[in-house]
N, C-alpha and C positions, 0 to 999 in steps of 0.2 A: 797713582794706580789708574789704569784704564777702566772705564765703565764697561760692564758686561754688555750693554747695548751696542758697543762698538764692534762686537764679534760678527753679528749678521751683516753689518754694514760693510764688512770686508769681502762678502760674497757678491759678485757682480754679474750682471748680464753683459753681453758683448758691447752694446751701445754705451752703457755707463763706464765700462772698463776702458774703452777706447778714448772716451772723454777724459778719464783720469790719467791715462797714459800720456795724453797731450799735455796735461798739467805738469806731470812729472818731468816730461822732456823740457818744458819751459823753465823748470827749476834745475836743469842740468843733472837730473838723476840718471844713473846708469841702471837700466832695467834688465832684470834677469828673469828667465822663464824656465820652468820645468813642469813636468806632468807625470801623471800616473793614476792608478786606481786607488791606492791608499786605503785598502779595504779594512785591514786591522792595523791601525797605526802602531808601529813598533820602533825600537831603538835604531834599527837600520834606516828607517824613513827619516828619523830625526837627524841622524848623522848626515845623510844625503842632502836634506833640506838645509841644514846648517851650513854645509860646505857651499851649496848653491847660493845661499844668501850672502856669503862672504865675497862673491864675485861682483857685487854691485851695491846700489843703494836701496833698490826695490825688488822684492821677490814676488812674482806672480806664479801661482800654482794652478795648472789646468788639471781638472779631475774628470775622468770618464763617468758619464751618466750610468745609471743602473742598466739601461737597455744596451749600452755599449759594452759594459762589463759582461753581461750575459752572452753576447755574441762572441766575445774574446775568450772568456774563461769557462763558459758553460752555465747551465740553468741553476746550479746550486750557488752561484755567486751573483752579486756580492753578498757578503755576510751582513755588512752595514749598508743602509741605503744612502743615496747620494746626498740627501740633506744632512744626515749625521756626519758623513765623511767630510763634507764641505765645512760645516760648522766646527768640527774638530780641528781641521787645518787652519781655519780662520782664527781660532783661539790661540794659535801659536804666535808668540811675539816676533818670530823671524819671518812670518808670512804677512805680506802687505795686501795681497788680493788673491781671491780664489774664484775660479770660473769653471763651470761645468761645460763639457762639450759632448755632443750626441754622437759624433762620428767615431769610427774605430781609431782614428789617429787625430792629433791636434793640428794637422796641416793647415786648415783654413784659419784657425786661431793664431798660429804662429805667423802666417802670412799677413794677417790683419794687424797684429801687434808689432811685428818685426823687432823683437827684443835685441838689446845690445849683446846679451850673452844667453845662449841656449845651453841647458845643462841636462845630461842624462847619466844614468848609472853605468858602472863599469862592465855590465853585461851587454853593452852595446859597443859597436864600432862606429866610427864617424859616418861610414857609408850606409849604416842602418838607421841613423837618426833622422826621423821625419822633420823637415823644416831646416835642416842644416844648410842645404844649398842656398835657400833664400836668406838666411841670417848672414852667412858668409858673403854672399853677393851684395848685401846691404852694408858691409863693412863691420859686421858683428863678429862674435867669437863663439865657438862651440867648445864646451868643456865636458869631459867625461870624468865623473868622480868615482872613486872606488866603492864597491859594495861592502858593507860590513858583514863579514861572513857569519853564518849561523842565524841570520834573521831574514825571514820572508813570511808573507802571509800564508802561502801554501804550506810551508813547514809547520807553522803554528796550527793550522787546520789539521794537518796529519797527526801532530802530537796529541791534539784534542781527541781525535778519533781513536788513537791507540790507547789513550787513558781510560776510555769507556769500557 
């Protein structure tokens, strides 16, 4: 069984992540990247992350910072702060690395990592996926995974409001 102390060790800053990515590449690991807010982790997230992990050996998850989420989704979000969201994702056995990004998109992060596979949910088309051009130009692949219907943070929040 893995030690609980290994969970925070899976949350990286950019310099340390790039160093780890170089190690994984030396080991011929296929690197997969996906990103999101992951505000209230739910079954839909687990399904998408599991499928993303199946495309390679290493799964890196980019997570919007609190400031980024507020800009994108409004002042009432996120429900859970960036530290909580990062640690929760890092605690998943399918996740190898978690990194926060401050920008509204993970463009800089994807350009720095250049994953072998970039994964987004089925609510995107290839032309809407940030970083797709860079990954494809580098010989990588872009995968769109289906969304598990009925699961979204927004719908969970709405159900909670209606239950009050």
